[in-house]
C-alpha positions in Angstrom: 130.9 69.6 112.8 129.7 68.0 109.5 130.6 68.8 105.6 129.0 71.5 104.0 125.3 70.7 103.5 125.3 72.6 100.3 127.0 70.6 97.2 126.6 73.3 94.4 130.5 73.8 94.1 130.9 69.7 94.5 131.7 67.4 92.0 129.4 64.5 90.8 130.7 61.3 91.5 129.5 57.7 92.5 130.7 57.9 96.1 129.6 54.2 96.6 132.2 52.9 93.6 134.8 55.3 94.2 138.2 54.2 95.7 141.3 56.1 96.2 144.7 55.2 96.6 147.1 57.9 97.9 151.0 57.1 97.4 153.4 59.1 99.7 156.2 58.7 101.8 155.7 57.2 105.5 155.6 60.5 107.2 153.3 63.8 106.9 155.1 66.4 104.9 153.3 67.0 101.8 150.8 64.2 102.1 149.5 65.3 105.6 146.5 67.8 104.1 145.5 65.2 101.4 145.1 62.4 104.2 143.1 65.0 106.3 140.7 65.4 103.1 140.4 61.7 102.6 139.4 61.3 106.1 136.7 64.2 105.9 135.4 62.7 102.7 134.3 59.6 104.3 135.2 57.8 101.4 137.1 54.5 100.5 140.7 55.4 100.8 144.3 53.2 100.9 147.0 54.9 102.4 149.9 53.3 100.4 153.2 54.1 102.0 156.2 54.5 99.8 159.5 53.1 101.0 162.7 55.6 100.7 164.9 52.6 99.9 162.9 51.5 97.1 161.8 55.0 95.7 164.7 55.5 93.1 163.5 52.4 91.2 159.9 53.5 91.2 160.4 57.1 90.7 160.3 57.3 86.8 156.8 55.7 86.8 155.2 58.6 88.2 154.4 61.6 85.9 156.8 63.8 87.1 159.3 61.7 89.2 157.7 63.2 92.4 155.0 62.2 94.9 152.4 62.2 96.2 150.1 60.8 93.8 146.3 60.3 94.2 144.7 57.2 91.9 141.0 57.4 92.1 139.3 54.3 90.8 135.8 53.5 90.1 135.0 50.1 90.9 131.9 49.7 88.8 133.4 50.3 85.6 137.3 50.0 86.2 138.0 53.6 85.0 140.6 55.4 86.7 142.0 59.0 87.3 145.8 59.8 88.3 146.9 62.9 90.0 150.4 63.6 90.4 150.6 67.1 92.2 150.2 68.0 96.1 148.3 70.8 95.2 146.2 69.7 92.7 145.2 66.7 94.9 144.2 68.9 97.4 142.1 71.1 95.3 140.6 68.0 93.4 139.5 66.3 96.7 138.0 69.9 97.9 135.8 70.4 95.0 134.6 66.8 95.0 133.8 67.5 98.7 132.4 70.7 98.5 135.1 72.7 100.4 135.8 75.2 98.1 132.9 77.8 98.7 129.5 78.3 96.8 129.9 81.9 95.5 132.7 84.0 94.0 133.4 85.6 97.5 133.3 82.5 99.3 135.7 80.5 96.7 138.2 83.9 96.9 138.3 83.6 100.4 139.1 80.2 100.5 141.6 80.7 97.6 143.4 83.5 99.7 144.0 81.7 103.2 144.2 78.6 101.6 147.2 80.2 99.7 148.6 81.8 102.8 149.0 78.4 104.5 150.5 76.8 101.6 153.1 79.4 101.5 153.5 79.1 105.3 154.3 75.3 104.6 156.5 75.9 101.8 158.7 78.4 103.5 159.1 75.7 106.5 160.4 73.0 104.2 162.5 75.1 101.5 164.2 77.2 104.3 164.3 75.1 107.4 164.0 71.5 106.7 165.6 71.6 103.3 167.6 74.4 103.7 171.4 75.0 104.1 172.7 74.1 107.1 174.9 77.1 107.4 171.5 79.5 107.2 169.0 77.4 109.0 169.8 79.0 112.5 169.0 82.5 111.1 166.2 81.1 109.0 164.7 79.5 111.9 164.7 82.8 113.9 163.1 84.7 111.1 160.6 82.0 110.4 159.4 82.3 114.1 160.0 85.9 114.9 158.6 87.4 111.9 156.7 85.0 109.3 154.5 83.1 111.8 153.6 86.2 113.5 152.8 88.1 110.6 150.8 85.4 109.0 148.9 84.6 112.7 148.0 88.4 112.9 146.3 88.5 109.5 144.5 85.4 110.1 143.2 86.7 113.7 142.1 89.9 112.1 140.0 88.2 109.6 138.8 85.3 111.9 137.6 88.0 114.4 135.8 90.0 111.7 133.8 86.9 110.5 132.4 86.5 113.9 135.1 84.0 115.2 133.2 80.9 114.1 135.9 78.7 113.7 136.2 79.1 110.1 137.5 81.3 107.2 134.2 81.8 105.2 131.2 82.5 107.2 130.1 79.3 108.9 131.2 76.8 106.7 133.9 74.3 106.5 136.5 74.8 103.5 139.6 73.9 102.2 141.5 76.7 103.7 140.2 75.6 107.3 141.8 72.0 106.9 145.2 73.2 105.5 145.5 75.8 108.0 144.8 73.2 110.6 147.3 70.9 109.1 150.1 73.4 109.1 149.4 74.3 112.7 150.2 71.0 113.8 153.7 71.9 112.5 153.8 75.1 113.6 152.6 74.4 117.0 155.5 72.1 117.5 158.2 74.9 116.9 156.3 77.9 118.0 155.8 76.1 121.5 153.2 78.5 122.6 154.7 82.1 121.9 152.1 83.0 119.2 149.7 80.1 118.8 148.2 80.5 122.4 144.9 81.4 123.6 145.9 85.2 124.2 147.6 86.2 120.6 145.7 83.6 118.5 142.1 82.6 119.9 140.4 82.6 116.9 143.2 80.2 114.9 143.0 77.3 117.8 139.4 77.9 117.8 139.4 77.2 113.7 142.2 74.2 114.7 139.5 73.0 117.3 136.9 73.0 114.7 138.9 71.0 112.3 140.2 68.4 114.7 137.0 67.7 116.3 135.4 66.5 113.1 134.6 62.7 114.0 136.2 61.2 110.9 139.3 63.2 111.1 139.5 62.6 114.9 139.2 59.0 114.3 142.3 59.2 111.4 144.4 61.3 113.9 143.9 58.9 116.8 144.6 55.7 114.7 147.9 53.9 115.0 148.7 54.6 111.0 148.7 58.1 112.1 150.5 57.9 115.2 153.5 56.1 113.2 153.3 58.7 110.6 153.8 61.5 113.3 156.6 59.8 114.9 158.4 59.3 111.7 157.9 62.9 111.0 159.1 64.2 114.3 162.2 62.0 113.9 163.2 63.4 110.5 162.3 67.0 111.4 164.8 66.3 114.3 167.5 64.9 112.5 167.2 67.9 109.8 167.3 70.7 112.6 169.9 69.2 114.6 172.8 69.0 112.0 174.5 71.9 111.8 177.7 73.1 110.0 180.7 71.1 111.0 183.1 73.8 109.9 181.4 76.6 112.0 181.3 74.5 115.1 184.9 74.1 114.9 185.8 77.3 114.2 183.6 78.7 117.0 184.2 76.3 119.9 186.8 74.8 121.8 186.4 72.6 125.2 188.2 72.6 128.7 188.3 69.4 130.3 187.4 69.0 134.0 189.2 66.3 135.7 191.0 64.9 138.7 193.7 67.1 138.8 194.8 69.1 142.0 193.8 72.8 142.0 194.9 74.9 139.3 195.4 71.9 137.0 193.3 69.9 134.6 194.0 66.3 133.6 192.5 64.0 131.1 188.8 63.2 131.3 186.3 61.2 129.2 183.7 64.3 129.8 184.7 67.8 128.9 182.8 70.6 129.7 182.3 73.5 127.1 184.2 76.5 127.4 183.4 78.6 124.3 186.6 80.6 122.6 183.9 83.3 121.5 183.1 85.7 124.2 179.9 86.3 122.6 178.6 82.8 122.8 176.2 81.0 125.5 176.4 77.7 127.2 173.1 76.0 126.7 171.8 74.5 130.0 168.8 72.6 130.9 167.5 71.6 134.3 164.3 69.3 134.9 162.8 69.6 138.4 159.5 70.1 140.8 158.2 73.6 141.6 156.8 74.6 144.6 155.6 77.9 146.3 157.5 78.0 149.5 156.0 79.5 152.7 159.2 79.9 155.1 158.8 80.7 158.6 161.8 81.9 160.4 162.1 81.5 164.2 165.0 81.2 166.7 164.3 77.8 167.8 162.5 74.7 166.4 159.2 74.7 168.2 158.6 71.9 170.9 155.9 69.5 170.2 152.1 70.7 171.0 153.3 74.5 171.7 152.3 78.0 170.0 155.1 80.1 169.1 155.5 83.2 166.9 157.6 83.4 163.9 160.2 86.2 163.3 159.9 86.6 160.1 157.7 84.9 157.2 158.2 84.9 153.6 156.4 83.2 150.4 158.5 82.7 147.3 159.0 80.3 144.4 161.0 77.2 145.5 162.1 73.8 144.2 165.5 72.8 144.0 166.1 72.8 140.1 164.4 76.1 140.1 166.5 77.8 142.6 169.5 76.3 141.0 168.1 77.7 137.4 167.4 81.6 139.0 171.1 81.6 140.1 172.5 80.3 136.6 170.4 82.6 134.8 172.2 85.3 136.3 175.4 84.7 134.3 175.6 86.5 131.1 177.3 83.8 129.5 174.8 81.0 130.0 171.7 80.4 128.3 169.2 78.8 130.8 166.4 76.4 130.4 164.2 75.1 133.1 161.3 72.6 132.5 158.9 71.6 135.2 155.3 70.1 135.5 153.3 73.0 136.3 149.5 73.9 137.5 147.6 76.1 135.3 149.1 79.1 133.4 147.4 81.6 135.8 148.3 79.8 139.0 152.0 79.3 137.5 152.7 82.9 136.5 154.0 83.9 140.2 155.8 80.9 140.3 157.8 81.4 136.9 158.2 85.4 137.3 161.5 85.2 139.2 162.8 82.6 136.9 161.8 84.9 133.9 163.5 88.1 135.3 166.8 85.8 135.6 166.8 85.4 131.7 165.5 81.8 132.2 163.4 80.5 129.6 160.4 78.3 130.8 158.9 77.4 127.6 159.6 73.8 128.4 157.1 73.7 131.2 154.1 71.4 131.1 151.2 73.1 132.2 147.8 71.0 133.7 144.6 73.2 133.4 142.8 71.5 136.0 145.3 72.3 138.7 144.3 75.7 140.1 146.7 76.0 143.0 150.5 75.4 142.8 152.5 72.2 145.1 153.0 73.7 148.5 155.8 73.5 150.7 155.8 74.9 154.1 159.6 75.5 155.7 160.5 76.0 159.3 164.0 77.7 159.3 165.3 77.6 162.7 168.5 80.1 163.7 169.6 78.3 166.7 170.6 75.7 166.1 170.7 76.2 162.1 168.1 73.8 161.0 165.4 73.4 158.1 162.4 71.3 158.5 160.2 71.0 155.3 156.7 69.5 154.7 155.3 69.7 151.4 152.4 68.5 149.4 151.5 68.4 145.7 148.6 66.8 143.9 150.2 67.7 140.5 151.5 64.9 138.2 155.2 64.3 137.7 156.5 64.6 134.2 156.1 61.8 131.7 158.5 60.6 129.2 156.2 61.6 126.5 155.9 65.1 127.7 159.7 65.6 128.3 160.5 64.0 124.8 158.3 66.6 123.2 159.2 69.8 125.2 162.9 68.9 125.0 163.1 68.1 121.2 161.3 71.5 120.8 163.6 73.4 123.0 166.7 71.8 121.6 165.4 73.3 117.9 164.9 76.7 119.6 168.0 76.6 121.3 170.1 76.1 118.3 168.7 79.1 116.5 169.6 81.0 120.1 173.1 79.8 120.2 174.3 79.7 117.0 177.9 79.5 118.3 177.4 76.0 119.4 177.7 72.7 117.8 174.9 71.1 120.2 172.1 73.0 122.0 172.7 71.9 125.4 176.2 71.4 127.2 174.8 70.6 130.8 171.6 69.1 131.7 170.7 68.8 135.0 168.0 66.5 136.6 166.5 66.2 140.4 166.6 62.5 140.8 162.9 61.3 140.8 163.4 57.9 139.7 161.8 55.4 136.7 160.8 58.5 134.6 164.0 60.4 135.0 165.9 57.3 133.8 163.8 57.3 130.6 164.2 60.8 130.1 168.2 60.5 130.1 168.0 57.5 128.1 166.2 59.6 125.4 169.1 62.1 125.8 171.8 59.9 125.4 170.2 58.4 122.3 169.8 61.9 120.8 173.4 63.2 121.7 174.9 59.6 120.4 173.3 60.1 117.2 174.3 63.3 116.6 177.9 62.9 117.6 177.4 65.3 120.6 177.9 62.8 123.7 181.4 63.9 124.4 180.5 67.4 124.9 177.7 66.8 127.1 177.6 66.8 130.9 174.3 65.1 132.7 174.3 65.9 136.3 171.7 64.2 138.6 170.9 65.7 142.4 170.4 62.6 144.7 168.5 64.3 147.8 166.5 61.5 149.1 167.4 58.0 148.7 163.7 56.5 149.5 162.3 57.4 145.8 161.8 54.4 144.0 164.1 53.6 140.8 166.6 56.4 141.9 169.4 54.2 142.5 169.4 53.3 138.9 170.6 56.6 138.4 173.8 56.3 139.8 175.1 54.8 136.3 173.8 57.6 134.0 175.0 60.7 135.7 178.4 62.3 134.8 178.3 64.4 137.8 176.3 63.3 141.0 175.3 65.8 143.8 174.6 63.9 147.0 172.8 65.6 150.1 173.8 65.2 153.5 170.3 63.7 154.1 171.1 61.1 151.3 174.5 60.1 152.9 173.0 60.1 156.6 170.2 57.7 155.3 172.6 55.3 154.4 174.4 55.4 157.6 177.2 57.4 156.9 178.3 60.6 159.2 181.5 61.5 157.0 181.0 62.6 153.6 184.6 61.2 152.5 183.3 57.7 153.7 180.2 58.2 151.9 181.5 59.2 148.7 184.3 56.6 148.9 181.3 53.8 149.1 178.9 55.2 146.6 181.6 55.5 144.1 181.5 51.6 143.5 177.7 52.2 142.1 178.6 55.3 140.0 179.7 55.4 136.6 183.5 55.0 136.6 184.0 58.6 135.0 181.6 60.3 137.1 182.7 63.4 139.3 180.6 63.2 142.9 179.8 65.9 145.1 178.4 65.9 148.7 177.4 68.9 150.8 177.8 68.9 154.4 176.3 72.2 155.6 178.3 74.4 157.4 181.1 72.2 157.5 181.5 72.7 153.3 181.6 69.9 150.7 183.6 66.9 149.6 184.3 65.9 145.6 185.6 62.6 144.4 186.9 62.0 140.6 186.3 58.4 140.3 188.5 58.0 137.2 191.5 59.3 138.9 190.3 58.7 142.6 191.4 62.3 143.7 189.5 63.5 146.7 188.6 67.3 146.9 187.6 69.2 149.9 186.5 72.8 150.7 185.4 74.4 153.9 182.0 76.9 153.9 182.8 80.1 152.9 183.0 82.7 156.2 180.1 84.7 156.9 179.4 87.0 159.6 175.5 85.8 160.2 173.1 83.8 158.6 170.0 85.4 157.1 168.4 82.7 155.3 169.9 79.2 154.5 167.2 78.0 152.5 168.3 76.9 149.0 171.8 76.9 149.7 172.4 73.7 148.4 170.7 74.8 145.3 173.2 77.2 144.9 176.0 75.0 145.7 174.9 73.2 142.4 174.5 76.3 140.6 178.0 77.0 141.3 179.4 73.6 140.2 177.6 73.9 137.0 178.8 77.5 136.5 182.6 76.7 137.7 183.0 73.8 135.6 180.6 74.0 132.6 180.8 77.7 132.2 183.7 79.3 133.4 186.2 76.3 132.9 187.6 75.7 136.6 189.1 72.5 137.4 187.4 70.7 140.0 189.6 71.8 143.0 188.6 75.2 142.2 184.8 74.9 141.3 184.2 73.3 144.8 185.7 76.5 146.5 183.7 78.7 144.2 180.5 76.6 144.6 181.0 76.6 148.7 181.7 80.2 148.9 178.6 81.1 146.6 176.5 78.9 148.8 177.7 80.6 151.8 176.9 83.9 150.0 173.4 82.8 149.5 173.0 82.3 153.4 173.3 86.1 154.0 170.5 87.4 152.0 166.8 86.5 151.6 166.0 84.7 148.1 168.5 84.7 145.2 168.1 87.9 143.5 171.5 89.4 142.1 173.5 86.6 143.9 176.3 86.8 141.4 177.0 90.5 141.7 179.7 89.8 144.4 181.3 86.7 142.4 184.0 87.0 139.6 182.1 87.5 136.5 
């Protein structure tokens, strides 16, 4: 794509001797579109970044005490022209570069859709970024659910009628295209694919692609300077979005500790779980893990090597430890559950996420890989005599990266604030499958965000330690407030009793952490390190085991529900989790698992 060849609407200027200096703060804001236009114009320009610290001393030297300011200099004559308004700057540059349309019709169409993009950007800034903190959650909800869809629908209609050329005006690039593409950068970080996706808004996405693939603009977006502006902008938006009104928070929430007291009591703990005093509020829970398509072969006895055996039952369902946990948690009406995973293409992922979404689990934070046309596979031999599970898995899907996590998690936090308006922070419990070095970095990011916002004491971070052979997994022991250990993990380290294992591994964990270790049909053991109090519970009594696949994941869900949502102490919570895991073994899958428990 190139700039319009027709210059009938362009200003005549000496491009070789024209030099521009654009003065604005070191983030996108009102400067994003002007910087984009300067890159499109392929002219000499300097990006003059104004320090916020020095701005009060310089403010009075500008025409209206505001930024941005554009200064054009003719290097041959020394003449200068100063423009002090963002809208005026954008229209002036568009006029110079022939981006306003040639005929009255073209100019009017450009004006209409340019004005709509300006309107959207203004509402975002005034109502959300700079709006009153008390009204911000409601403003976010209205903006995303009403304003953006209405705007997108109107744009889609016109773009489709225009032949889906990727432009608002015939097949010409105009200021309206560029302004819209720039505004969409902000919208797409907030909307997270609800409206601005290939199904609902294909024409808008094509327009953005047409703008973004311009060689000069693409080079600007890939530059280190643009990257720095992008990072600062995201950080500033996060700070604004996360600041909730402290009075509203204290009026609608309270905390109940879970600690090392005996059953039926609660002691002091440095980490508190959240229990809302408002019965209509919900506890935000965020889970991160891998997702599989499980093929489960139910057999009486595990097959002997090099023999042929018929399965008594075969089923296929979505698997993955954290995904199973999320499906159970989503059944409790007091929890608001988000699930994040590296996923194959949207088409291949649909069947995997269906059960989660039916259980009220939000899957917006998942990261899709369009080139991956099939999901990760797990083949499970579930034998009943004796009760064993043997799992063989295969995946070519890349693990989540830190960059993917930060982008999705930060957006989820902003969206969760509007969903859970009674809470002072978006998520009270965040759970990870322990997967090594990247998980460590993700938790480190969460720590930095929550400490900066003053929320850390309200957050519980839990990690599942299933396999001890993952590189870097031991480093996670010092990060987790709650550690879930599998029997396999303990046995790999040479232990045959969960009590002995927890007593030993506790030396490597966070001093205030609470540890749990499941031991199959024998139940589970818990240890609160700060008080050195040990808890134990037998497995719930059941008549017959139907399906034990996912029982450990259900146990984890039970602990999160008990301690993080229902406010149980550790002893009662451990018994609840064991009973829930046993109940899981009496049915296939996880549907309506909480129907028989106290709600």
